[in-house]
N, C-alpha and C positions, 0 to 999 in steps of 0.2 A: 492798107497794112493790116496785121492783126495783133494781138497780142497775147503772146503764151504765157496762159499763169494757171502754173498745177495746172497741167496739164487738159485745161479749158483754153479756146480759141476766142477772142473777144474784139469783131468789129472795130475798126479806130471810132469810125465814125458814130459809134454807139458809146464810147469811150470817153470822146471828144465831149459829146452831152452831157452824160450822167457827170463828167469833173465840172463842164463850167456852170452848171445846177448846183454842184456842192463846193463849187470856191467862191459862191456868192450867199452864202451860207448868213456872212454879218454883212453884207454888201452896204448896208446904211450904218455901220458903224464905224466905217473904213474910210479913208479918203477926207478924214478932220485934220486940220492944217494944225501946228503946233511948234513952236519953239523946239529945238532941238537940244535935250537935256544933257548936260557939262560931264556926265558918266557915262554917255551914251556908247563913247570909245569901250568901255572896259565892261563891257557883259560875254567876255568869253566865246564859246560856243554858239552864244542865245547874240550874236551882234548882227546887227544890220551890213549885208554888202557895201552899202554905201557911205559907213565910216569907213571902209579900206581905200574906197573909190572914191572919195567927197564931191568931186568933180561931176559923176552920174546925178547929185542931184540936182546940176541946173540943164544937162542935158542927159538921159537915161540912154542913148543910143551913139554918145562920143567915142568914136575910137583915135586913140594916139598912135597913130598909125606910125607916126617919127620913131618912140619908143621900140618900134618891133622890127625897124628896116636892120637888115644885117648889114655888114661890113663889106662882104663878099655881092660878088651877082650869082646868084641861086636861083632855084625853081622850086616851092614845094612842091612835095611829091605825098604826103601824108599828116594827117592830122588822129591825133588819140588824146582822148580826157579823161581823165576822173572827176566828177564833177557831184558835190555835196548836193542833197534836194535842197528846195527853198525853202523860206520861210513856212513856218507852220505854227500851229495851235500848239499848247503846251499837255503834255501827255496826263492820264490822267490821274497819272499819283504825283505830278508836278498842282495838280487843280487841285486836291486834298487839301495840299501845306500849304494853298494857297487861302483856300477858305478858310483855315485854321488861323492864319496869322489874321485874313478879314473879321475872320468874328472876335475875335484878342481885340484887335484895332478898333471895336464900335462897342466893346460893352461898356468902356468907360462911361460912368454919368457926368463925371463934370463936360461940362459944355466951353463954349468960349475959346478954348483953345483951336488958333484955325486952320493947323493941318487935321487936326481930330476931324475937325466939322467938314474936311475936306475929300476927306475919307470914307465920310457915313454916309456923303452924297454921292459919294462917286459908285458905277453901277457894277456889283459883282456878276458880270455876264460869263463870265468861262465855268462852264459846265462839263462832267468826264464825257462827255460825247463825242467833243470835238477830241480825246485821245493823239495827238500829234497830228492829225490831220494838215495839209496842205492848205492853206490859204489864199487870198483872191493875189497879194503881195508875194507869195510865191509861184504862183504862175506867172505871175510878171515877171519875177526873177527872171527865167529860167527860157521864158518866150524873145526876154532882150538881151540876154547872153546871145541865145542862138542867132541873135541877129547881128550882134557885133562884133562874134565869131567869124563870120560868113562873111560880113563887111569887110575885117582884116584879112581874110585868107580866102577870097572870093572862087579862085582858082579850083580849091579842095571841096565846095559848096555849091556844087549845080544839078539844074532840075533833073538831069539825063541820071546820074549818078545815083539819085532818091530815086525817080523812078525805077533803075535797072535794082534796085533792092542792092548795089555796091558799097549805101553809107549801115553803120551798126550800129541800132542802137540797143545798148544792156542796162537791165535794173536789179533793181536789190528789189525783194516783190513784197518791203513796205510798199504799203497805197502811197506815203507821200513820196517815196521813190518812183513808182508807175506814174503817177499824176505829176510829177516833176519833167519825166522821160516823155510823156504825151503835150508838156506845156513846150518844154522844147523845140520838139515834131514840130508843133502846131507855129511856133516862132517864124520856123523856117518856112512852112508852106505857103502862109496865110500873111505872114507879113514882110518874111525878105522873096520869098519868091512871088507873091501876091500869086497863087495858081488859085483860077478857076475851075478847071475839072479835077481838083486834087483828089476827089471821093472816089472817082474811078480806077484809078491808077494805086490805089494804096492794096497791095496784098502782098507785102512783104511782112517779116514779123518781128515782134517785138522780144527780145528774148530776157527771160523773167531767171537770175543766175546766182543764186545767194553761197555756192559757194568762190566765189568771184566776188560777190560786192559785199558780203556777210562772212566773208573766210571767219570770219572772230568766233561766231559761232559753231562752225565746223572744226575748230584746233581745241582738242580734249583737252593738252594741255594747259593752253589759256584757259582755260572755261573752270578748268579745276584749281590751280596754280592763283591765278588771278580776281576772274570774275567769282567763283562759290568760294573765295581763300579771305577768311575776314583779316590779318594781320597784313594783306597784300598792301591795303589802301592808309597804313597806319599812321603813315606822314598827314595822312589828309585829316585822320578824327584829330591825333595831336594839334595842328595847327587851329584849331578848333577850340583848343583850350590856353592855347598862348594869349598874352596882354594885346595883340594888334587885336585879336575876332573879339576879346571880350571888350574892347573900349568902342565894338561899332555897336556890340550886344548892348552895351550900358547906356546907348547913348539916344538909341533908338528907341527903347523901353523908356528911354526920360522923354523923347519927343511925343509916344504915345499913350505917355502918363499910364502907365502900368508898370508891375512889378518887374522888376530883371527876372527874378522865379520863373514868371509866364513865358517867358522868352529862349529861346533856344537858335543854335545857329544854323540851324536847316529852318526857321519860321525867319529869321533875318535871309533867308538865301531868296527865300519864297516870296517877300514881300520886294527885296532886288529885281527879281526877274518879273515879277506885276509890271513894275518903270517898262522892261525891256520890251516887253509882249504889246502894252499897250502902244510903247512905239513902232515897233515893227511891224503889228498887223492893223492896227488903227491911227498910225502915223499922230499920235495925241503924246501927248508931256502927261502922263497923269500925276496924281497927287503922290504917290507912291514915291516917286523920284524925290520929292522933297525931303525925307528922311536923310537922306545920306549926300555928301559932300565928295570931289574928288578922292580926299582921299581915305573915305569908308569904302569907297568903289576899288582904290586899289589892292586894298586888303580880300575885297569880295573877289575881284580879280585873279588874286592868287594862290584865293581857294580854288577855286573853280581850276586855274592850270595846274595846279598840285594834283588836284584828280585825275587830270589829264596827262599828264606828265607818267607820272605811276597806272595809272589803267590802261591806256592806250600809245606812250610815247616811252621815252628813254628808261624808266625805272624799274622796268623789269624786261630781259631780254627778251623773252615768248612773247612780250607786245609786237614786236617790228615782223618778228620771224614768225607770225601768223601769215603774214600779210606774203608770205613768199609766191605762192600762186599767182596772184594781181600780180605782180613783181614781175613774173616768169610770161605772163602772157603778152605784157606790155611790150618786151623785147621780142618774143616770137614774132608780136603781127609787125614792128618794126622793121625784124630781120626780114619779112617778108618780101615787105614794099620795099625794101633796099635792093635784095632777088629780081624781085619782078620787075623794077626801073631799069636795071641793069640787064638783062634779059631782053626784054620789048619796048622798056618806057615809058609803059601803061601799068600804073598800081590798080590791082582789081577791085581793092577797099582804100578808096582815098580819107576817108573817116571814121571814127568809131569811139563812142561817146559811153559812157559807163556811168553810170547814177547810181551813189548809194549812201554815204552819212561822211558825219567826220568820224567815225570811228573805221570807216575804211581809207578816210585820207591821214590822218594822224599816222598809224603805224606803218603806212607807206615811205612816205616823208622820213619818217625815224630808220629804217631800214635804208634808208638813200642815204642816210648820213646828212638832214636839213635841220635848219634850226634845233642844233646840241649845242650847249651853255658847258663853259669848260667844267660848271661846278653842278653838279646837282641839287635840282628845287627839293627843297626839304623844310619843316616843318620850325627850324630854327635859322632858316637863310632869306626871312623875307628882306630884311632891308639891305644884304646883297646884293638880291636876285632884282631890284629897280631896275638895271639896265640889263636885263633875260631878254634872250630872243625866241625865248619858247613862250611864246603869249598868243593862246588860242584866237583871241580876237582878233586878231592880224593874219593867222594864219588858215581858220577854217570858221570862218562866218557862212550865215545861212548863204546858197547856190555857191561857195567858196569850189572854185575850179586848179586842176595840176594838169594844163596841157603839153602836150610835146607833141613839135613840129616837128618833122623830118622833111630837109632841104637837102636837092641835086643839084651840088655846085662843080668848079670846074676841078675836075679831078679828084674829087670826095662827095661823100655825104655829110652834113653838117645837122646836128639836132640841136632846137631852140627848145629850150622850157619856159613854162607861165605858169606864174601861182597869181588867180586873182586879174589875168590880164596886162600881169608886171614882169619884164624880164626877170629869172630867175637864176644866178649862176650855180653850177654844178658845184659841190667840194670840189676845193683845191684845184679846179679852173677858173680863169677872171676871164675868157672867152664867150661874150652871151650866147655863142652858137657855135661848140667847139665840133671837130669831126666825130663822125659816130663811131670810129672805131676806139677813139680814145678815150670815146664814155664807157665804151662797153670794157676799156680797159680797166678802167676805175672802179669798175664792178664784176670782174673777173670773178673773185671768190664768190658770190653772190648767185652769180651765171652760173658756175660751176657748181656751185650745192646749196644752199638755199633750198633743200626736198621738205616739202610743205609736211610728209608724210612723218620723214625722221623727224624733224623739230617738233610737232604737234604727238607724238606720240608717250602715253605715260608707261616709265616700267613697273613693271609689277611687284609684289611683293619678294616670287622667288628670281627675280630680275631680270625677266624677260621683260618684252615687250607688249602691252597689251593692245590691240586690235584697234583704230577708231570706226567705230560705230555713226554711218550717217541716217539722217531723221529719212523715212522713206515719202 
């Protein structure tokens, strides 16, 4: 197999070698054991996959086949999955904030405070060069996910399909996504099939496609109206001034024995996420976790969910409409599988895997009507949103996955949907695997419309529409 990236071809054997080395940058720091912090499930998009499926902590390869069984007698004929990259290092921007709060927390001269001493002796090992790279845990996330999906649907994961290049792999150009894709493949090749001669047969191509996996960068209306618009996230900024957030800031300042004026919501968030990174990357209960109890964590979780809601979810219509290209791509693939199965009984592409970001999954899920609360999330209704369904830590943790399984049943085709390996019902449908045509009827307006070019064009000053300019 080869990797096609920016018109360059890199042999997969080289890619595996390079990645295995990169994944062990801090091998000596990982695999430390520690108690799971009580706040672990509130880390939003920086939540471990195991918080969503805690049974994996006991058996990382466990598959609950009972929950995946259909009531009807059916045969799976195709699987398509949109998957987030695995566990990663913080970005350079996040590292800067983490260093800032570390300096503030350790500058106090008053010793004897247990928590301050613990933080002072904590190793600030994060650095700018990490910049969002995939960690070894992230590599394992995808290797193990591949193994579990293959175990759940073995007829769709055959060596012959792989060797014949009938399994499709598409990725974002970001290194953490490319490396996650390679790890997913490695999980199949070396862990599931245990292929001994895989190197000589890997002549297929891994496709890098940002039009599909980073559609938000290509949508001019989203970039201008949301990404670059300072007022688009005003609810997020406003929440930082609310009593709930101010209470967390005052508490953290008190625990660190610093002036409240020395700390900001962004710095407190950086401390919160140092707890999350130490857990997800190093399997370590960090002293930073001691700054927050569950009530604090709920406030910080809501702040993160607010940001995702208004930037990637239901806050602005263009957030979801920017994913039209990916939506149509998925259903074209499903349509093709139905057509080929009806015609010959054989599907040319039994499996397709598309690896992207939380920013890839959230707009698509919103477009399809999932996790929509009756009342929008705002800065003023934190207390009323305790039972909300839009919780990013539950929806898009590291390695989160939205999986479509098409089944040939007696007299019809049925579509099973999984989110993070658990059944997810389509909106307004109770059947865990409704007829495919019924699903298409549900989304008929989107299938007949949802034109990416039209949705993403910006009106010009004279009332006409500017063309979208794509990067070369």
